[in-house]
N, C-alpha and C positions, 0 to 999 in steps of 0.2 A: 349273568342272570339279568333279566329285564328289571328296570327300575325307573322311577319318575321322581325328579327332584323338586324341592320347594326352597325358595328363598324367603326368609321371615325377618321383617324389620320391626323392632320393638322400641318403645320409649315408656318409661315409668317416672312419674313425678307425684308420688303419693306414698305415705309410709305404710310398711307392712304388706306390700303388694308382691305377689309372685305371679309371673306369667309362665305357665307350664305348656310346653310344646312337645308333642309326641307322635311318633310313627311306630309301626311294629319293630321292636328291638331297640328303640332309642327314645329317651326322654331328656329334654333340656329344661332347666329351671332358670328363669330370668328374674333377677332381683335388683340389679344396679339402678341407682337413682340418677335421673337427669342425663342419661347417656343414650345416644342413638346407636343401637346395636344391630348387627346383621348375623343371622345364623343360617345354616344349610342343613336340610334333612333330606333323606332319600327313602321313598317307599320301595323297598327292595323285595323281589319275589322270594328270595332265600329266607327272609324273615317272616313270611306269611305262612301260618300253619296249614297243612293239608296238601295233598297232591293236586297239581294243576290248579292251584288257587293263586289268583293274581291281584285280588282286591285287598288293599290295606287302608286303614283309617288314619287320617291326620286329625289330631285333636288339639284344640286350643282351650285352655282353662285359665281363668283369672281367679286368684285366691287372695283373700285378705286375712292374714294370719293363717288359720286352718280352715276358714270358711270359703266355700266355692261361691263366687259371685256370678259366674257364667261358664257354660261349657258349650263350645261350638265345634262342629266336626264336619268332615266330608270324606267319603270313601273314594279312593283313587285307584284306578286300574294301572298296575305297574307295567303291564305289557303295552297298552295303548296310550297311557297317560291321561285318559279321559276321566271326567268326574262321574260318579254314580250317585248314590243317596247322600244326603247331607243337609246341613243347616246354612251352608255358605255357597250354594250353587250359583247364585246371581246376586246382583246389588240389592234387589228388593228384599232379600233375606238378611241383610246386614245393617239394619239401622243402629245408630249409636245407642248404647245402653246407659241409662241414668239410674244409678243405684246408690243408696245412702248419700254420701256427699261427693260421689265420684262420677266420672263419665268414662266409659270404655268405648273407644272408636276403633273399628276394625274393618278390614276389607280383604277379599280374596279374588284374585284374577286367574282364570284358566289360561295357561300359557299357550295352549294350542300347539301346533307343530313348529313354531319358532321361525316362521317365514319373515323375510324383509328385515332381519336383524332383531326382531322382537325376541324376548326371552323364551327359552325352552323350558325353564323351570317355572312352576306355579309361583305367583307372587302373593305374599301375605304381609299385611301390616297391622299392628295393634298398638294403641297408645292408651295408657291408663293415667289419668290426671284428675285433679279436682274439678268439680262442676264450676265453671267460671261465669255463671249467670250474673254475678255481682262483682266482677273483678275491679271495676272502676271505683266502686264504693270502698272496697278493701284496700286498694292502692292509694286512693285519695279520699279519705273519710271526710264527710261534711265538716266544713269550717276548719279543716286542718291546713297546715302550711302547704302540703302537696296540692290541696284543692285550690289554693290561691295561685297556682302556676297556670300558665296559658294552656288552653286545651290543645293547641298545636304542639305541645311538648310530648304528647303521647305517641306511641307506636300502636296502631290499630290492627288487630288480626282481621283478615278479610277472606271471604269465600268467593273464589273466582267463578264468574258466570253462575251466580247463585240461583238465577231463574231457570237454569237447566238442571233441575234436581228431580225431575219426574217425567215419565212418558205420557202422562195423562192427556195433555194438550195435543201432542204429536199423534197419538193413537186416534183421537177424535178427528183430527185434520185428515188423517190418511183414510178414514173410513169410506169416504165417497170419492176419493181421488183416483183418477185413472193412471195408467203406467206413464204416459207422457208427462203428466203433471209431477209425478213423483220423481222422475228423472230430472226434470228441470229444477225442482226445489233442492234435491240432494246435490245435483251438479253445481248449483250456484253456491251452496253452503260448504261443500267439502271438496277442496282442490283435487282434481284427478278422478273423482268418483264418476263423473258423467261418462268418460271414455270406457270405464269398466262396466258400468250399467248397460251401456249400449251393446255389450257383447253377451249379455245375459238374456235369456228368453223372457218375453214380457210376462208370461205366466208366473215366473219366479220372482220378478222384481217386487211386486206388491207383497209377496210372502216374506221376503228378507228385509224389506225396508225398515220395519221396526227394529230389527236387530242391528242394522247399520246405524240408525240414529242413536240407539242405546250405546253402541260401541264408540261412536265418533263425536257425539255431541253432548252426552250427559256427563257433566263435570262435578256434580255433587250427588250424594245419595241420601242426604238427610233433609228433613223439613226445615223451613226457615226458623221455626221455633227452636228446633234442636241446634241449628247452627249458632243461634244467639246464646243458648245455654252453654254450648261448647266454648264460646267466647267471641264470636264474630261481632265487630262493631263498625265495619265499613262494607258497603256493597256498591258495586257498579251495576247499573241497570240500563238496558237498551229498550226503552219503551216505544214500540211501533206496532202498527196494525199488520196482520198477516199478509203475506205475499198475495197480490191481487188475483193471480191465477188460481191460487189455492182457496182463497176466500170465496170464490164463486161456487165452490162445491162444499164449503165448510158448514157443519151443523152448529158452529159456535158463533156467538155474538161478535160483531165487528168492533172490537175494542182493542186497547193497547196491551200487548203481551211482551215478555222478554223475547228478543230475537237473536238467535245464534245463526248469523247469516240469514237465510230465509226459513230457518226452522224455529217454530214458535215454542216457547216454554211457558212459564207462569204468568198469569194475568197481573198487570201492574197494580191494580187496585187491591187484589188479594194479597200481594206482597206487602203493600203498605199496611194493610190491616194486621198482618202478623207482627210487623215492626211496632206499630202503635200498641198492640195488645201486650207485647213484651215490656215496653217502656212504662206502661201503666202499672205493671206488677213490680218493676224494678226501678224505683223512683230516683236513683242516683246514677243510672247508666245513661250514656249518650251515644247515639247512632248517627253515622254519616251515610247518606245515599247520594251517589253521583250518577246523574243521567248522562249517558254518552251513546253514540251510535256507530262505534267502530265496526266496520264490516257489514253493516245493515244495508241491503240493496235498495235502490230507489223505488222498487216495486212494493216495498213495505213502508207505507206512509208513517212518518214520525209524529209523535205527539208534540204540539207546539207549547209554548210557555204557558199560555192561558189554560189549555186543557190539562196540562200536568198540575198546575196550581189548583184547579178546581177539583181534580181527583183527590189531591191531598186534603183539601178542605172538607170534602165529602166524607173521607175516611175518618177524620178527626171528629166530625159532627156525629157520624153514625156510631162511633166508639164512645161517645160521651166523654171525650178527653179534653182536659184543659191544657194540653201540650200546645206549644207554639212552634212553628217551623222556623229554623234558623237558616242563614245563608253562609257563603264563603267568608264574609267579613266576621261573622260570629266565631269563627275558629281562632280569631285573635283575642278573644275574651278568655277570662279564667274559667276553669272548670266550675267553680262555685257560682260565678255569674250566670253561666248557662243553666245551672240547676235552679238558681233563684228566679230567673226570668222564664223558666219552663221551656227554654229553647233546647230541648234534648233530642229533637229530630232535625238534623241539619240536612237540607236538600240543596245540592249544587248541580250545575250543568256545565259540561265540557271544561272543567277546571284545567288550567295549564299545569302540566305535571312533568316530572322527570322520571324515567323508568329504565330498568335494566333490560326490559324486553326488546328484542328485535327478532325479525322473522328467521334469521339465520341461526343465531345463538340458541334460540328456544326450540328450534326444530331438531331435537336430540332424543336419543333413546337412553342415554346414560347420565345426562345432566352436566357433563364436563364443560361444554361451552358456556353454560349459565354460570358455573363456578368461576371460569376465567373472566367473564364479563363483570361479575361482582367484584372480583379482586382488582381489576383495572379501575372500576369506578371508585373503589375505596382509596386508591392512591391519589385521587383528585376529587375529594368529596363534593357532591353537587351543592351548589349555592344558589340563593336567590329564587328558590322555587316555593310555591305555596304547598306543593304536595310532592313527596318522593314515594313512588310506588315500586316496591321490591317484589318481583314475581318469582315464586319458587317453582311453579309447575312447568313441565315441558309441554311443547305443542307438537307432539308426534304426528298429529293430523296434518301438519304442513309437509310431511315427507311422502312423496308420491307412492313409493313402494309400500309404505305402511298402509296408505289408503287402499291400494289394490288388494293387499293381503287381508285387510280387515273386511272389505266388501265380500271377498271370496270365502273367508273363514268365519264370518260373523255368526255368533249365536248368543244366547242370553248370558253366557258366562265370560265372554271375551270383551276386552276394551283396551286399546293401546294407551289410552290416558291412564287407566288404572294400572296398566303394566309398568308404567314409568314412575308411579307414585313413590314407592318405597326407595328405589335406587336414587332418585333425585333428592328426596327428603334426607336420606342418610348422608348426603354430601353437602347440601345447601344449608340445611337448618343448623348444623354445628358451626358452619362458617359464619352465619349471621348471629349466632349466639356468642361468638368469640370476637376477636379483635377487628375482623373485617366489618362485622355488623356495627361495632362501636364507632369505627371511622365513618361509616356511611350515615349514621344518625346524629353525628356530632353537631351539624348545622341546624339552626332553628327552622322549623317547618314541619307540618304534619307528615308522619311516615306511616305507610301502609304495608303490611306484610301479607301477601296474597298467595293462596294455594288452592289447587283442586282438592276435592274430597277433604274438606277442612277437618282437622283432628287436633288433639291436645298438644302435640309437640310444637306445631306452628304457633298456637296460642301462648304456650309457655315461653317461647322465645320472644314474642312480641311483648308480653307482659313484663318479662325480665328487662328488656330494653327500655320499656316505659318507666320501670322502677329506677333505673340508672339515670334516665333523663330528668326525672322529677327530683332526684337527689334524696 
């Protein structure tokens, strides 16, 4: 009988929580604490009541004791595997849920036909943890012995490419762009895309361009405010102006945006406003922003030191904030010193860093090369670095066949980045939570734990490692 499978990845770190997962004929209850778990469900035709009925519902419920906190669902055609009605049909429908003292982070990826080695089973992940808007205060209370430790003793959760969390800028940029401009921008930003786009009729290119960007360049689905409340305290930003060819037809102001290759995301000034607003409300938290320009083409003019400094000053003035911006040197001060001096927004540029990322190991659909790289690094723990960046996310968009499949199969529900989220997290996060992570962070120096689609599991691992480092 026809059926369509789902792989579900769960993590719970809050008392009295149950995650209930169900399809016709089967229900699974998840209650284990601090465990990264994987389950498999099938929407099977034989379990769907009625003759010639092929649509079954996958339901995701989160309960606290006997109270339902949320109920998300999607109807799946067991014959075609396609999604029908539901509350999880695309990323825009799945913002993180802040309820009581908890945060529920979840995502659903339409597996599609499974071309290029991408999964054939729909991919679902859900984490339920405490709202970590004030985790630094809780971990290092003001005037405590922990607060007297150096700030660089912490392990900071980070949202990878945080500026690519919305289609708003891209849709505005595409509005007046011709087919030739779109092909150039996507071709420069996504390896292998140009050759595929050249085989598609011009009339179709503009129609599918938003879905291609959504699938291959959107790496977060929450607002910056939500990422901060989930627990993010480190952000890389690539502030540059839009590609000159695209800017000629752009309806937007010619200012600095986050640049993913030549694809524009959030405005830099808007990003800083969100950070400053959060720090005003959470007066013992500290955030690091590092400006870098990895992969940004020359046709996207970078912001220089003077311009970046002025934008930060303007944001602080407009926010009526008494915050002071810190620098790389300030990371060698104690947590309490940074709080006392109001230097709780540290902005750096092109800091020398050690990272597990490389183009080969991270171009994976199952995370195994990343695991191998981390294990090798742990055997000879990096030394003498101001920053150790541990990246959990796979970069499936560096695999040519995945690019081709994603361009041809793209719609609002598909994303190879989202497709690899659960499988990579289920292997990499337990590794970093355990002995490999302890070996990697044993040397002094700020450590960053970075991930796509930031969720509570990544934050819990980083906070746990921070707790051990602070003693």
